C-alpha positions in Angstrom: 6.7 15.7 5.2 7.3 12.6 2.8 6.3 14.3 -0.5 6.5 18.1 -0.6 7.2 18.1 -4.2 3.7 16.5 -4.7 1.5 19.0 -3.0 0.2 20.6 -6.1 -1.0 17.0 -7.3 -3.2 16.6 -4.2 -4.2 19.7 -2.9 -7.9 20.1 -2.7 -8.4 16.3 -4.4 -11.1 14.0 -2.8 -9.3 10.9 -1.9 -10.5 7.4 -0.6 -8.1 4.9 1.4 -9.6 1.6 1.8 -7.9 0.0 4.6 -7.4 3.4 6.0 -7.0 2.8 9.7 -4.1 0.1 9.1 -0.4 0.5 9.0 0.3 1.8 5.4 -3.2 3.3 4.9 -3.0 5.5 8.1 0.5 6.6 7.2 -0.8 7.5 3.8 -3.7 9.3 5.2 -1.3 11.5 7.6 0.6 12.5 4.5 -2.5 13.1 2.3 -3.7 15.7 4.9 -0.3 17.5 5.0 -0.5 17.8 1.2 -4.0 19.4 1.4 -6.1 16.6 0.1 -9.7 16.0 1.3 -9.5 12.3 2.9 -12.1 9.8 3.6 -10.8 6.6 5.1 -12.7 3.3 5.3 -11.7 0.2 7.3 -13.5 -2.8 8.8 -11.6 -2.7 12.1 -11.4 -6.5 12.0 -9.0 -7.3 15.0 -6.8 -9.6 13.2 -6.1 -7.2 10.4 -4.2 -4.5 12.0 -6.5 -1.5 11.7 -6.7 0.9 14.8 -8.2 4.2 15.6 -4.9 5.0 17.5 -3.2 5.0 14.2 -5.0 8.3 13.3 -4.8 9.9 16.6 -4.5 13.6 16.2 -5.9 13.3 12.7 -9.5 12.9 13.7 -10.8 16.3 12.7 -8.7 16.3 9.4 -10.2 12.9 8.0 -13.7 11.3 7.6 -13.6 7.8 8.9 -16.5 5.0 7.9 -16.1 1.6 9.6 -17.3 -0.4 6.7 -16.1 -3.6 5.1 -15.3 -3.6 1.4 -17.5 -6.5 1.0 -20.5 -4.3 1.6 -21.2 -3.8 -2.0 -24.0 -1.3 -1.4 -21.9 0.9 0.9 -19.1 0.9 -1.8 -21.1 2.7 -4.1 -21.4 5.8 -2.0 -17.8 5.6 -0.6 -16.4 5.6 -4.4 -18.7 8.4 -5.7 -17.1 11.7 -6.5 -13.5 10.7 -5.5 -10.6 11.8 -7.5 -8.0 9.2 -6.3 -8.7 5.7 -4.4 -5.9 4.2 -2.8 -7.1 0.5 -2.3 -5.2 -1.1 0.5 -7.9 -3.0 2.0 -7.0 -6.6 2.0 -6.3 -9.9 4.2 -2.6 -10.0 4.4 -1.6 -12.7 6.6 -0.1 -15.9 4.3 -0.8 -18.2 7.2 -4.3 -17.1 7.8 -5.2 -17.6 4.1 -4.2 -21.4 4.4 -6.2 -21.8 7.6 -9.2 -19.9 6.3 -9.0 -19.7 2.6 -12.6 -18.7 2.0 -12.3 -15.4 3.9 -9.3 -14.5 2.1 -11.0 -15.2 -1.2 -13.7 -13.0 -0.2 -11.6 -10.1 0.7 -8.7 -10.3 -1.7 -11.0 -11.3 -4.7 -14.7 -10.8 -4.6 -14.3 -7.6 -2.6 -11.9 -6.2 -5.0 -14.2 -7.1 -7.7 -17.0 -5.2 -5.9 -14.7 -2.0 -5.6 -14.1 -2.1 -9.2 -17.7 -2.5 -10.2 -18.7 0.2 -7.9 -16.3 2.6 -9.7 -17.4 1.2 -13.1 -20.9 2.3 -12.3 -20.5 5.3 -10.1 -17.0 7.0 -11.0 -15.1 5.5 -14.0 -12.6 8.2 -14.2 -11.1 7.8 -10.6 -7.5 7.1 -10.4 -6.9 3.7 -8.4 -3.7 2.5 -7.0 -3.9 -1.2 -5.7 -1.6 -2.6 -3.0 -0.3 -5.9 -4.4 2.4 -8.0 -2.9 5.8 -9.8 -4.0 4.2 -12.9 -2.5 2.5 -13.6 -5.7 6.1 -14.5 -7.4 6.3 -17.3 -5.1 9.7 -19.1 -4.8 12.2 -17.0 -6.9 13.7 -18.6 -10.2 16.4 -15.9 -10.2 17.4 -12.7 -8.2 16.6 -9.9 -8.0 12.9 -10.5 -9.1 11.8 -8.1 -11.7 8.2 -7.8 -13.1 8.6 -10.4 -15.9 9.2 -13.1 -13.4 6.7 -15.9 -13.4 3.6 -15.7 -11.2 3.8 -18.8 -9.1 2.3 -18.2 -5.6 2.9 -20.8 -2.8 -0.1 -19.8 -0.7 -3.8 -19.0 -1.0 -3.2 -15.3 -0.1 -0.6 -15.0 -3.3 -3.3 -16.7 -5.4 -6.0 -14.1 -4.4 -3.8 -11.1 -4.5 -2.7 -12.0 -8.1 -6.4 -12.3 -9.1 -7.2 -8.9 -7.2 -4.3 -7.4 -9.2 -5.6 -8.7 -12.5 -9.0 -7.5 -11.8 -7.6 -4.1 -11.5 -5.4 -4.4 -14.6 -8.5 -5.8 -16.7 -10.8 -3.1 -15.6 -8.2 -0.6 -16.6 -7.8 -1.9 -19.9 -11.5 -2.7 -20.8 -13.2 0.2 -18.9 -10.3 2.6 -19.1 -10.2 3.0 -15.4 -6.8 4.6 -14.7 -5.1 2.1 -12.6 -1.6 1.6 -11.2 -0.5 -1.5 -9.0 2.4 -1.6 -6.6 4.0 -4.9 -5.5 5.1 -4.3 -2.0 7.8 -6.1 -0.2 8.3 -6.4 3.6 7.2 -2.9 4.3 7.8 -2.0 8.0 7.6 1.1 10.6 5.5 2.9 13.1 1.9 1.6 13.4 2.7 -1.7 11.8 1.0 -4.8 13.5 3.5 -5.8 16.4 1.1 -7.8 18.5 2.1 -11.2 16.8 3.7 -12.5 13.7 0.3 -12.9 11.8 1.2 -10.3 8.9 5.1 -10.1 9.4 8.0 -11.5 11.5 9.3 -8.2 11.7 6.6 -6.6 13.7 6.9 -9.6 16.2 10.6 -8.9 16.3 10.2 -5.2 17.1 8.0 -6.0 20.0 10.1 -8.7 21.4 13.3 -6.3 21.1 11.6 -3.4 22.9 10.2 -5.5 25.7 13.5 -7.0 26.2 12.5 -10.7 25.0 14.5 -12.8 22.9 14.1 -12.7 18.9 13.2 -16.2 17.4 14.8 -16.9 14.0 13.3 -19.6 12.2 15.6 -22.0 10.3 19.3 -21.3 9.8 18.5 -17.5 9.4 20.3 -17.4 5.7 17.0 -16.3 3.9 17.9 -12.8 2.3 15.2 -10.1 2.2 14.8 -6.5 1.2 12.9 -4.2 3.3 11.1 -0.8 2.8 10.2 1.8 5.3 6.8 2.8 5.3 7.5 6.4 4.2 9.3 5.2 1.0 6.3 3.0 0.4 3.9 5.8 1.0 5.8 8.0 -1.7 5.7 5.3 -4.1 1.7 5.2 -3.7 1.7 8.9 -4.2 3.9 9.1 -7.2 1.6 6.3 -9.0 -1.2 8.1 -8.2 -0.1 11.5 -9.7 1.4 10.2 -12.9 -0.7 9.1 -15.8 2.3 7.3 -17.2 1.9 4.8 -14.4 -1.6 3.7 -15.7 -1.8 0.1 -16.6 1.3 -0.7 -15.1 2.7 -3.0 -12.3 5.6 -1.9 -10.2 7.8 -3.9 -7.6 9.2 -1.9 -4.7 12.4 -3.0 -3.0 15.7 -2.1 -1.9 19.1 -2.9 -3.3 20.5 -3.3 0.3 19.2 -7.0 0.9 20.2 -8.8 4.4 20.0 -12.3 5.7 17.5 -12.7 8.7 20.3 -13.5 10.7 22.0 -10.3 9.9 18.8 -8.3 10.4 18.5 -9.7 14.1 22.1 -8.6 14.6 21.4 -5.1 13.3 18.2 -4.8 15.3 20.1 -5.7 18.6 22.8 -3.2 17.8 20.4 -0.4 16.8 18.5 -1.0 20.1 21.7 -1.3 22.2 20.8 -4.7 23.6 18.9 -7.7 22.9 19.4 -11.3 21.9 18.1 -14.1 19.5 18.0 -17.9 19.1 17.4 -20.1 16.3 14.5 -22.5 16.1 13.4 -25.1 13.6 10.8 -23.8 10.9 7.3 -24.5 12.1 5.8 -26.8 9.6 3.1 -24.7 8.7 5.2 -22.0 7.8 8.1 -23.8 6.2 5.7 -25.0 3.2 4.9 -21.6 2.2 8.4 -19.9 2.9 9.9 -18.6 -0.3 13.4 -18.7 0.6 15.6 -15.9 -0.6 13.5 -12.9 -2.0 14.9 -9.4 -3.2 13.3 -7.2 -5.9 14.5 -5.5 -8.9 12.9 -2.3 -8.9 14.5 -0.6 -11.8 10.9 -0.2 -13.4 9.5 2.4 -10.9 13.0 4.0 -10.5 13.1 4.7 -14.3 9.4 5.4 -14.7 8.4 7.3 -11.8 11.8 8.4 -10.3 11.1 6.3 -7.2 13.7 4.6 -5.0 13.9 4.0 -1.2 15.4 6.9 0.7 15.4 5.5 4.4 18.1 2.9 5.1 17.2 0.0 7.1 19.3 1.2 10.1 17.6 4.5 10.0 14.3 2.9 9.4 14.8 0.6 12.4 15.8 3.4 14.7 12.7 5.2 14.0 10.6 2.0 14.4 12.3 1.2 17.9 11.8 4.6 19.1 8.2 5.0 18.3 7.4 1.5 19.9 9.5 2.5 23.1 7.1 5.5 23.4 3.9 3.8 22.2 4.2 0.2 22.1 1.7 -0.5 25.0 -1.1 0.5 22.7 -0.1 -1.8 20.0 0.7 -5.1 21.9 -1.9 -5.0 24.4 
């Protein structure tokens, strides 16, 4: 159980999770069921975006699932009605895909977010919304660690559209008094993440390669530093933001004070796995131009405001992830 101390906040509550069959959404759904919430999930199940019915295996009788696209404005009206909380995780998360197909990214990460908010404004203005934003909107850090006062300077279309989606939420919270909180996620990983390819995150690709006995590929010199959050820690942040009124109207960085280089990460993964190897390759041109270099967060605001900090160490989280994909990997990369 991720957040037993929050059971009283969610027991009997009507909760909607957009992107609910995805990696973080399904993990959140599992915890909400344990906490006693009445959970509805919507997901488009677009193959490239990581949603899968396998992510809620064993949970089917405990949640209500609608295969629906957040771009469907008419369906949204009914989905948001009578909900106490909405965890808004629906989105296109691939930075590379956003450069290849910017219009789809615009539709999902901007227009659809506006549609969700309009549906709430007209049908359920008192619902609490927690929006999943991203550290990508900061772009290349001007200083480290990056706090919430850092300039917003995205280096790709995805970052621009996620920033717009975030601001839609904050404006609707300010103007229409919809209680909204925003979490800026950074490198979330764990069981049920997309590992089929590197479309969403290189770490998923590395986990697949490691478990299958294939060589890890480090682009560039591997000196780029990153921080990582295990999915259970990210879920706890969502639950805290939803349960606290003092989170309304605020943005919070997630992150970890333990940051590592990608070279160090590869060595750690090989050690935790008990075997493996890696090699260095030149950065692909299409990825190099949108790479942000070193990035790690200052998460003091959410620590001081909501009492959140990561509990699962990187080594422990990798152990759990590797164990999961050893047991169930065939379902996630086939």
